[in-house]
N, C-alpha and C positions, 0 to 999 in steps of 0.2 A: 451888556446884561442889568436887566432889571431887577432890584433885590430889595429886600422887605430891610425897617430897622434892626430886625429880631436876625437875622441873615448876618448883616454887620455886625453885630455884637459880638455873636459866636464863633466870627470868623476871625478874632482876637485871639481864642484859646489856642494854645500850642498846637494840639492838636487837630487843630481847623484849618492852622494858619499855611500846614503844608499842602493843601487842598489848592491846587490852580485852574485858573478860570476856564482854562482850555478843557480841562478833565469833566469841569459841571457841564462845560458846551456840549460836549461829547453826549455825557449822558442825556440831556434834554432831548438831542437830535437823533441820536440812535440806540436807546436805552433793548436792553437784553428782554425789559420786563417792565409794565407799567400797570398800576392799580390806581384806582380813586377810592377816596378815602370817604369816610361817610358825611364829614363835612365839604365833602366837594377838591379838595386839595390831590392834588397829582405825585403820585411816589413813580418816582425811575428809577432802574439800577443799569448798569452797565461796569462790568470787568473794567481795571485798568493797566495794562499790562508795567508802565514804568515804574507802579508801587506793587510789585509780584502778584499782580491779576485781583488785588481785591477789588471786591464787588463797591463800587460807590454810589448809595442812595441818595437821590437829592428831590426834594418835595420843593413842586412848584402851586405856585397861587391856582385858582380857580381858572384866570384868564391862561393858564399853559404856558406862559413865558416868564414871570416873577418869580425867582428861585427865593423861599422861603429859608430853606435847609440844607445843606448838603453835609454828607458825615460818611466813614467805611463802616462797611455793616457787616458784623461778625454774625449775624443768624440768617445773613441772604441763603435761601437753597433754590437753583435755576428750577 
């Protein structure tokens, strides 16, 4: 999985350390929803059953494969 330095840095936070690589890869492969940001980055969401079905948001760079950010999104609406 390709990642940015920003992702590697924020991954050290306790609230982000619980997010497994396999969950991120699941969101990238099979999102429930996808949006393109004005800067070209891609937002993808999927629910994670192991985390009480909480929605995980993954931000990818414009290349569609480099992970820039990943976090549980309290404001997600399907």
